[in-house]
C-alpha positions in Angstrom: -52.2 32.9 -5.7 -53.6 32.2 -2.3 -54.1 33.9 0.2 -51.9 32.4 2.7 -49.0 32.1 0.3 -49.6 36.5 -0.3 -49.2 36.4 3.8 -46.3 35.0 4.4 -45.0 37.6 2.0 -46.0 39.8 3.1 -44.0 39.4 5.9 -41.3 38.3 4.5 -39.7 36.2 6.7 -36.4 35.4 7.9 -36.1 31.9 10.4 -33.0 30.9 12.5 -32.7 28.1 14.7 -30.6 29.2 17.5 -30.9 26.6 20.4 -31.0 23.0 20.7 -31.6 21.8 24.6 -31.8 18.8 26.5 -32.8 19.4 29.5 -33.9 17.2 32.7 -34.4 17.5 36.6 -35.4 20.7 37.6 -34.6 23.8 35.5 -36.6 27.3 34.8 -35.8 29.3 32.0 -37.2 33.1 32.3 -36.6 34.4 28.3 -37.5 38.2 27.8 -39.9 40.4 25.4 -38.5 39.9 21.7 -37.9 43.1 19.8 -40.6 44.0 17.0 -40.9 42.1 14.3 -39.1 38.7 16.1 -41.8 36.4 16.6 -39.5 33.4 19.1 -41.0 29.9 19.1 -40.2 26.5 20.5 -40.7 22.9 19.2 -41.0 20.3 21.6 -38.6 17.3 20.3 -39.4 15.0 23.1 -40.4 14.8 26.8 -42.8 17.6 29.0 -42.9 21.1 29.8 -44.8 24.0 31.0 -44.7 27.0 29.7 -45.9 30.7 31.8 -47.7 33.3 29.2 -49.2 36.3 30.8 -51.4 34.7 33.0 -51.7 30.9 31.6 -50.0 27.8 32.0 -49.6 25.8 28.7 -48.3 21.4 29.1 -46.1 21.2 26.3 -45.6 17.3 24.7 -43.3 16.4 22.5 -45.3 17.8 18.9 -45.7 20.6 20.4 -44.7 24.4 19.1 -45.4 27.3 20.4 -45.4 30.8 18.8 -45.1 34.5 20.2 -46.5 36.4 17.6 -45.6 39.5 19.4 -43.0 39.3 21.4 -43.7 38.4 24.3 -42.0 37.2 27.6 -42.3 34.2 29.3 -41.5 31.1 30.7 -40.4 27.7 30.3 -40.3 25.3 33.5 -39.8 21.7 33.9 -43.0 20.3 35.3 -44.8 21.8 38.8 -43.9 19.7 40.9 -40.5 20.2 41.7 -39.5 22.7 39.4 -37.6 25.9 40.1 -39.2 29.2 41.6 -39.0 32.4 40.2 -35.4 33.7 40.8 -34.1 31.2 41.0 -30.5 30.7 38.7 -30.5 28.1 36.0 -29.4 25.1 37.0 -25.7 23.1 36.4 -25.2 23.4 32.9 -23.8 22.7 29.6 -23.1 24.7 26.2 -21.4 23.7 23.3 -22.1 25.4 19.7 -21.7 22.8 17.4 -20.8 24.7 13.9 -24.7 25.9 13.3 -26.4 26.1 16.7 -25.9 26.5 20.7 -26.8 23.1 22.4 -27.4 23.5 26.2 -27.6 20.7 28.3 -29.0 19.8 31.7 -27.9 16.8 32.7 -29.6 14.2 34.4 -32.7 11.6 34.6 -35.4 12.5 35.2 -38.1 14.0 32.8 -35.6 14.6 30.0 -36.6 17.2 26.7 -36.1 18.1 23.8 -36.3 21.2 22.7 -35.8 23.2 19.1 -35.8 27.0 19.4 -35.5 30.0 16.9 -36.7 33.1 16.2 -38.4 34.6 13.4 -37.7 38.4 11.9 -40.4 39.5 10.0 -39.2 41.8 7.0 -42.0 44.7 8.5 -41.0 45.3 12.0 -44.1 47.0 12.9 -46.7 44.7 10.6 -50.9 45.0 11.0 -51.9 41.5 9.7 -50.7 40.3 13.5 -52.4 42.7 15.4 -54.9 40.5 16.6 -52.9 37.2 17.9 -52.7 36.5 21.3 -50.0 36.3 23.2 -48.7 33.1 22.3 -50.3 29.8 20.1 -49.2 26.1 20.3 -49.8 24.1 17.2 -50.5 20.3 18.4 -48.8 17.9 15.9 -49.3 15.4 17.7 -51.6 12.4 15.8 -52.7 14.9 13.1 -52.8 13.8 9.5 -53.0 17.7 8.0 -49.8 17.8 10.0 -48.3 15.9 8.4 -45.4 17.8 6.2 -45.4 19.9 9.2 -43.3 16.8 10.9 -41.4 15.8 8.8 -40.0 19.4 8.4 -38.9 19.1 11.7 -37.5 16.0 11.9 -35.2 17.0 8.3 -35.1 20.4 11.1 -33.6 18.9 14.1 -31.4 16.0 11.9 -29.7 19.3 10.4 -28.8 20.9 14.3 -27.7 17.0 15.2 -25.7 16.6 12.5 -24.4 20.2 10.8 -22.8 19.3 7.3 -22.0 21.4 4.7 -24.1 23.6 4.1 -26.0 23.1 7.3 -26.9 26.9 7.8 -28.3 27.4 4.5 -30.3 24.3 4.6 -31.3 25.5 8.2 -32.5 28.6 7.3 -34.8 28.2 4.5 -36.6 25.5 6.6 -37.4 27.5 9.9 -38.7 29.9 6.3 -41.3 26.8 5.9 -41.9 26.4 8.7 -43.2 29.7 10.1 -45.7 28.4 6.1 -46.8 25.4 8.0 -47.8 26.6 11.1 -49.9 29.8 9.7 -52.0 26.5 7.4 -51.6 24.2 10.4 -53.5 27.4 12.8 -55.9 28.1 10.1 -56.7 24.3 9.7 -57.1 24.0 13.5 -59.6 27.1 13.5 -60.4 28.8 17.1 -57.6 31.6 16.2 -60.7 33.9 17.0 -60.2 38.5 15.9 -57.5 37.4 13.4 -56.9 37.6 10.0 -56.4 33.8 9.9 -59.8 33.9 11.4 -61.4 34.8 8.4 -59.2 32.3 6.3 -60.0 29.2 8.1 -64.1 29.8 7.4 -64.4 28.9 3.7 -67.1 31.4 2.6 -65.4 34.5 4.4 -61.7 33.8 2.8 -63.1 34.8 -0.7 -63.1 38.1 0.4 -59.2 37.4 1.5 -58.6 36.2 -1.8 -60.8 38.7 -3.6 -58.6 41.5 -2.1 -55.7 40.2 -3.0 -55.4 39.2 -6.6 -56.9 42.9 -6.9 -56.0 45.3 -3.5 -57.4 48.8 -6.1 -60.6 46.8 -6.7 -63.7 49.4 -5.7 -64.5 47.3 -3.0 -66.9 47.9 0.0 -68.9 45.9 1.8 -71.5 45.0 -0.5 -69.0 44.0 -2.9 -67.3 41.8 -0.3 -70.7 40.2 0.2 -71.5 39.7 -3.0 -67.5 37.4 -3.5 -68.9 36.0 -0.5 -72.2 35.4 -1.6 -73.9 36.5 1.8 -76.4 39.3 2.5 -74.8 42.9 3.4 -75.7 42.5 7.0 -75.0 38.9 7.4 -70.9 39.6 6.2 -70.5 42.9 7.9 -71.6 41.0 11.7 -69.9 37.4 11.0 -66.7 39.4 9.8 -66.2 41.7 12.5 -66.4 39.0 14.9 -64.6 36.7 13.2 -61.3 39.9 12.9 -61.7 41.6 14.9 -62.3 45.2 12.9 -64.8 46.3 9.5 -64.1 44.7 6.0 -63.5 47.8 4.4 -60.9 48.1 7.5 -59.1 44.9 6.3 -59.0 46.1 3.1 -56.7 49.0 3.8 -54.5 46.6 6.2 -53.9 44.7 2.9 -53.4 47.3 0.8 -51.2 48.7 3.2 -49.0 46.3 4.4 -48.6 45.4 0.2 -47.7 48.4 -0.4 -45.2 48.5 2.5 -43.8 45.5 0.9 -43.7 47.1 -2.7 -41.9 49.9 -1.4 -39.0 47.6 0.5 -38.3 45.6 -2.6 -39.8 47.4 -5.6 -37.9 50.1 -7.6 -41.4 51.5 -8.9 -42.0 54.7 -7.3 -44.3 55.1 -5.1 -47.4 56.8 -6.9 -47.2 53.3 -9.1 -47.0 51.6 -5.9 -50.1 53.5 -5.0 -51.6 53.4 -7.5 -51.8 49.2 -7.3 -53.2 49.8 -4.2 -56.0 51.6 -4.9 -55.1 55.2 -4.8 -55.9 58.0 -7.6 -53.2 59.7 -6.9 -50.1 59.6 -4.8 -51.1 62.4 -2.5 -54.2 59.3 -1.4 -51.9 57.7 -0.7 -49.0 58.9 0.9 -51.2 60.5 3.8 -53.3 56.7 4.2 -50.2 55.1 4.5 -48.3 57.8 7.2 -51.5 57.6 9.0 -51.4 53.6 8.9 -47.6 53.6 9.7 -46.6 56.7 11.4 -44.4 58.7 7.9 -44.6 59.3 4.4 -43.6 56.3 1.4 -40.4 57.3 0.9 -39.3 57.9 5.2 -40.2 54.2 5.2 -38.3 53.0 2.1 -34.9 54.9 3.4 -35.5 53.1 6.5 -36.1 49.3 5.1 -33.0 50.6 3.1 -31.2 50.7 6.7 -31.7 48.3 8.5 -31.4 45.6 5.2 -27.7 47.8 5.8 -27.6 47.5 9.2 -28.5 42.9 9.0 -25.6 42.7 6.4 -23.3 43.8 8.4 -24.7 42.1 11.3 -23.7 39.4 9.4 -20.7 40.1 7.7 -19.7 40.9 11.1 -21.2 37.0 12.9 -19.3 34.7 9.9 
């Protein structure tokens, strides 16, 4: 299994599409910070806009996708000339639930924007696999040959959102989950995301170390053995690894083992001892200490909390339906 597939399995995302926005004229939307484990995204289907994220202003056009790995608060607004200032309410707008999602329309003739907004909800809200990513990621899909499938998927989501059909909610859910995988693939291909697991996966040689640990998490991994896997000297490997990921090779080995163990605890019925052994720990006590140091709670408490989250999510889904 390749590293990206295993990464997505660890994240266990569930995708939603919540809004289809048609904005014209001068407008501004302030988005509050999302809860832990919630990754908002915006897909620009047509038109232009500007995103304000912390100290950065990002120009957006058709084909751009914005992803917020940490749920960072942000503002979307029309282009600067005459844009609504901070503190000004959203201009007169219409909302309509079309049976699948909410359509929001700000009427006008100037600079129309067509945008889908949604959220990826991770199965492990406190995951460390995305911890070193920046507050916002922009994936520019326009005129990128390697994003052809991503463009096609976005087109399918757009069609489902505009003309809901029976089963549309299930289709949107599956498409939006696949969307995260394709976005991560595009980020790996375009590079430039430093100090992260994605940066390692984008490097042809360093990615071999990630693949090796994911294939055999219980292996007796050391800096020397990982360097050998990448056909590099120990010193060069360690230096390059830290430059790209922001952590040491053995720290990332622990991260991958713990995240894999967390997924198994939430999805499998195997004992904590068996899961610990699968992830490279010779005793249940050693696994428990490592797991608590990483997640702040033992494997048993983590498993119970995961069950409670699933039960609460099921109740919330029944209430919505």
